[in-house]
DSSP file (Angstrom, degrees, kcal/mol; ACC not computed):
  #  RESIDUE AA STRUCTURE BP1 BP2  ACC     N-H-->O    O-->H-N    N-H-->O    O-->H-N    TCO  KAPPA ALPHA  PHI   PSI    X-CA   Y-CA   Z-CA
    1    1 A X              0   0    0      0, 0.0     2,-0.3     0, 0.0     0, 0.0   0.000 360.0 360.0 360.0 140.4  333.1   64.1  154.6
    2    2 A X        -     0   0    0      1,-0.1     2,-1.0    45,-0.0     3,-0.1  -0.580 360.0-148.8 -75.6 129.0  335.1   65.9  151.9
    3    3 A X        -     0   0    0     -2,-0.3     3,-0.2     1,-0.1     2,-0.1  -0.622  68.6 -32.2 -99.7  72.7  334.3   69.6  151.6
    4    4 A X        -     0   0    0     -2,-1.0    43,-0.3    43,-0.3     4,-0.2  -0.221  59.6-108.9 100.9 167.0  334.9   70.1  147.9
    5    5 A X  S  > S+     0   0    0     41,-3.0     4,-2.9    43,-0.1     5,-0.2   0.271  79.0 107.8-118.3   8.5  337.2   68.5  145.4
    6    6 A X  H  > S+     0   0    0     40,-0.4     4,-2.8     1,-0.2     5,-0.2   0.911  80.7  46.1 -61.2 -47.0  339.6   71.3  144.6
    7    7 A X  H  > S+     0   0    0      1,-0.2     4,-1.9     2,-0.2    -1,-0.2   0.923 116.9  44.5 -64.2 -43.1  342.7   69.8  146.4
    8    8 A X  H  > S+     0   0    0      2,-0.2     4,-2.0     1,-0.2    -1,-0.2   0.878 114.0  50.7 -66.0 -38.6  342.2   66.4  144.9
    9    9 A X  H  X S+     0   0    0     -4,-2.9     4,-2.3     2,-0.2    -2,-0.2   0.924 110.2  48.4 -67.7 -43.4  341.5   67.9  141.5
   10   10 A X  H  X S+     0   0    0     -4,-2.8     4,-2.6    -5,-0.2     5,-0.2   0.903 111.1  51.5 -62.8 -40.9  344.7   70.0  141.5
   11   11 A X  H  X S+     0   0    0     -4,-1.9     4,-2.1    -5,-0.2    -1,-0.2   0.904 111.1  47.0 -64.3 -40.0  346.8   67.1  142.6
   12   12 A X  H  X S+     0   0    0     -4,-2.0     4,-1.2     2,-0.2    -1,-0.2   0.882 112.1  51.1 -70.1 -35.7  345.4   64.9  139.8
   13   13 A X  H  <>S+     0   0    0     -4,-2.3     5,-2.3     2,-0.2     3,-0.3   0.936 110.9  47.4 -65.7 -45.7  346.0   67.7  137.3
   14   14 A X  H ><5S+     0   0    0     -4,-2.6     3,-1.4     1,-0.2    -2,-0.2   0.898 109.0  54.4 -62.9 -40.7  349.6   68.2  138.4
   15   15 A X  H 3<5S+     0   0    0     -4,-2.1    -1,-0.2     1,-0.3    -2,-0.2   0.789 107.7  50.6 -63.1 -28.7  350.3   64.5  138.3
   16   16 A X  T 3<5S-     0   0    0     -4,-1.2    -1,-0.3    -3,-0.3    -2,-0.2   0.387 124.3-100.9 -93.2   5.6  349.1   64.3  134.7
   17   17 A X  T < 5S+     0   0    0     -3,-1.4    -3,-0.2     1,-0.3    17,-0.2   0.492  70.5 147.1  96.4   1.9  351.4   67.2  133.6
   18   18 A X      < -     0   0    0     -5,-2.3     2,-0.4    -6,-0.2    -1,-0.3  -0.434  33.0-149.4 -74.3 149.0  348.8   70.1  133.5
   19   19 A X  E     -A   32   0A   0     13,-2.1    13,-2.7    -2,-0.1     2,-0.4  -0.930  15.9-114.4-125.3 146.0  350.1   73.5  134.5
   20   20 A X  E     +A   31   0A   0     -2,-0.4    11,-0.2    11,-0.2     3,-0.1  -0.615  31.7 178.4 -71.0 125.5  348.6   76.6  136.1
   21   21 A X  E     -     0   0A   0      9,-2.8     2,-0.3    -2,-0.4    10,-0.2   0.873  52.2 -43.3 -96.5 -51.4  348.5   79.5  133.7
   22   22 A X  E     -A   30   0A   0      8,-1.4     8,-2.9     0, 0.0    -1,-0.4  -0.976  62.3 -77.6-171.0 165.9  346.8   82.4  135.5
   23   23 A X  E     -A   29   0A   0     -2,-0.3     6,-0.3     6,-0.2     2,-0.1  -0.494  45.7-155.5 -71.6 146.4  344.0   83.4  137.7
   24   24 A X        -     0   0    0      4,-2.7     2,-0.2     1,-0.2    -1,-0.1  -0.284  38.1 -52.9-104.5-163.9  340.6   83.7  136.1
   25   25 A X  S >  S-     0   0    0     -2,-0.1     3,-1.4     2,-0.1    -1,-0.2  -0.485 103.6 -22.3 -77.9 146.0  337.5   85.7  137.0
   26   26 A X  T 3  S-     0   0    0      1,-0.2    -2,-0.1    -2,-0.2    17,-0.0  -0.350 133.0 -15.2  61.1-124.5  336.2   85.4  140.5
   27   27 A X  T 3  S+     0   0    0     -2,-0.2    17,-3.0    -4,-0.1    18,-0.3  -0.004 110.2 109.9-102.1  29.2  337.2   82.1  142.2
   28   28 A X  E <   - B   0  43A   0     -3,-1.4    -4,-2.7    15,-0.2     2,-0.3  -0.738  48.8-157.8-106.1 152.8  338.4   80.4  138.9
   29   29 A X  E     -AB  23  42A   0     13,-2.3    13,-2.7    -2,-0.3     2,-0.5  -0.934  16.4-129.9-123.6 153.2  341.9   79.5  137.6
   30   30 A X  E     -AB  22  41A   0     -8,-2.9    -9,-2.8    -2,-0.3    -8,-1.4  -0.910  29.9-178.3-103.9 122.9  343.0   78.9  134.1
   31   31 A X  E     -AB  20  40A   0      9,-3.1     9,-2.3    -2,-0.5     2,-0.4  -0.812  17.2-139.9-119.1 159.7  345.0   75.7  133.6
   32   32 A X  E     -AB  19  39A   0    -13,-2.7   -13,-2.1    -2,-0.3     2,-0.5  -0.971   7.3-156.3-122.1 138.6  346.6   74.1  130.5
   33   33 A X  E  >> - B   0  38A   0      5,-2.5     4,-1.3    -2,-0.4     5,-1.0  -0.955   8.2-165.1-111.6 119.6  346.6   70.4  129.5
   34   34 A X  T  45S+     0   0    0     -2,-0.5    -1,-0.1     2,-0.2   -17,-0.1   0.714  90.1  63.5 -72.2 -18.9  349.4   69.1  127.3
   35   35 A X  T  45S+     0   0    0     24,-0.3    -1,-0.2     1,-0.2    25,-0.1   0.946 120.0  19.6 -68.6 -48.9  347.3   66.0  126.7
   36   36 A X  T  45S-     0   0    0     23,-0.4    -2,-0.2     2,-0.2    -1,-0.2   0.501  99.1-131.2 -97.5  -8.9  344.5   67.8  125.0
   37   37 A X  T  <5 +     0   0    0     -4,-1.3     2,-0.3     1,-0.2    -3,-0.2   0.894  69.3 106.7  58.3  43.0  346.5   70.9  124.1
   38   38 A X  E   < -B   33   0A   0     -5,-1.0    -5,-2.5    20,-0.1     2,-0.3  -0.961  66.1-121.2-146.0 161.6  343.8   73.3  125.4
   39   39 A X  E     +B   32   0A   0     -2,-0.3     2,-0.3    -7,-0.2    -7,-0.2  -0.737  31.2 175.4-101.4 153.6  343.2   75.6  128.4
   40   40 A X  E     -B   31   0A   0     -9,-2.3    -9,-3.1    -2,-0.3     2,-0.3  -0.974  27.3-108.3-152.1 162.6  340.3   75.2  130.7
   41   41 A X  E     -B   30   0A   0     -2,-0.3     2,-0.4   -11,-0.2   -11,-0.2  -0.731  20.2-160.2-100.9 147.7  339.0   76.7  133.9
   42   42 A X  E     -B   29   0A   0    -13,-2.7   -13,-2.3    -2,-0.3     2,-0.5  -0.993  15.5-136.8-126.0 125.2  339.0   75.2  137.4
   43   43 A X  E >   -B   28   0A   0     -2,-0.4     3,-1.3   -15,-0.2   -15,-0.2  -0.713   5.2-150.1 -82.4 123.0  336.7   76.5  140.2
   44   44 A X  T 3  S+     0   0    0    -17,-3.0   -38,-0.2    -2,-0.5    -1,-0.1   0.662  98.7  51.6 -69.4 -17.1  338.5   76.8  143.5
   45   45 A X  T 3  S+     0   0    0    -18,-0.3     2,-1.0   -39,-0.1    -1,-0.3  -0.181  75.2 160.8-109.7  39.0  335.2   76.1  145.3
   46   46 A X    <   +     0   0    0     -3,-1.3   -41,-3.0     1,-0.2   -40,-0.4  -0.474   2.0 160.6 -63.0 100.4  334.5   73.0  143.3
   47   47 A X        +     0   0    0     -2,-1.0     2,-0.4   -43,-0.3   -43,-0.3   0.630  48.5  80.0 -99.1 -18.4  331.9   71.3  145.5
   48   48 A X     >  -     0   0    0      1,-0.1     4,-2.0    -3,-0.1     5,-0.1  -0.760  64.0-150.8 -97.6 132.7  330.3   69.0  142.9
   49   49 A X  H  > S+     0   0    0     -2,-0.4     4,-2.5     1,-0.2    16,-0.3   0.809 101.9  60.3 -67.3 -26.8  331.9   65.7  141.8
   50   50 A X  H  > S+     0   0    0      2,-0.2     4,-1.9     1,-0.2    -1,-0.2   0.906 105.5  46.3 -65.6 -42.7  330.2   66.3  138.5
   51   51 A X  H  > S+     0   0    0      2,-0.2     4,-1.9     1,-0.2    -2,-0.2   0.916 112.3  50.6 -64.3 -44.4  332.1   69.5  138.0
   52   52 A X  H  X S+     0   0    0     -4,-2.0     4,-2.2     1,-0.2    -2,-0.2   0.904 109.9  49.7 -60.0 -43.3  335.3   67.9  139.0
   53   53 A X  H  X S+     0   0    0     -4,-2.5     4,-2.2     1,-0.2    -1,-0.2   0.873 107.9  55.1 -66.0 -36.9  334.7   65.0  136.5
   54   54 A X  H  X S+     0   0    0     -4,-1.9     4,-2.0     2,-0.2    -1,-0.2   0.892 107.4  49.3 -61.3 -39.6  334.0   67.7  133.8
   55   55 A X  H  X S+     0   0    0     -4,-1.9     4,-1.8     2,-0.2    -2,-0.2   0.913 110.0  50.4 -66.8 -42.4  337.4   69.3  134.4
   56   56 A X  H  X>S+     0   0    0     -4,-2.2     5,-2.6     1,-0.2     4,-1.0   0.885 109.2  53.0 -64.9 -33.6  339.2   66.0  134.2
   57   57 A X  H ><5S+     0   0    0     -4,-2.2     3,-0.5     1,-0.2    -1,-0.2   0.919 109.3  47.5 -65.0 -42.6  337.4   65.3  131.0
   58   58 A X  H 3<5S+     0   0    0     -4,-2.0    -1,-0.2     1,-0.2    -2,-0.2   0.821 112.3  50.7 -66.1 -29.4  338.6   68.6  129.5
   59   59 A X  H 3<5S-     0   0    0     -4,-1.8   -23,-0.4    -5,-0.1   -24,-0.3   0.652 114.1-118.5 -81.9 -15.7  342.1   67.9  130.7
   60   60 A X  T <<5 +     0   0    0     -4,-1.0     2,-0.4    -3,-0.5    -3,-0.2   0.724  65.5 142.5  84.2  22.1  342.1   64.4  129.1
   61   61 A X      < -     0   0    0     -5,-2.6    -1,-0.3    -6,-0.2    -2,-0.1  -0.805  47.8-148.3-100.4 137.4  342.6   62.6  132.4
   62   62 A X        +     0   0    0     -2,-0.4     2,-0.1    -3,-0.1    -1,-0.1   0.486  59.3 118.9 -81.8  -1.1  340.7   59.3  133.0
   63   63 A X        -     0   0    0     -7,-0.1     2,-0.4   -51,-0.1    -2,-0.1  -0.410  45.6-163.2 -71.3 138.3  340.3   59.9  136.7
   64   64 A X              0   0    0     -2,-0.1    -2,-0.1     1,-0.1   -15,-0.0  -0.941 360.0 360.0-120.5 144.5  336.8   60.0  138.1
   65   65 A X              0   0    0     -2,-0.4   -15,-0.1   -16,-0.3    -1,-0.1   0.401 360.0 360.0-102.1 360.0  335.7   61.4  141.4
């Protein structure tokens, strides 16, 4: 069983051209998407597929978990 989606999520973000900008508060990271031209946060302890799908939506990626 997969223990979280962080590694898969980061791989999908990098493949689509998203870049890591800086650490955020707590266990979050701030990323930038050239597709949507916006920044968004990624939880390093992302355990929910719903959260991972929300991040991909913000990044403009069609991938679903």
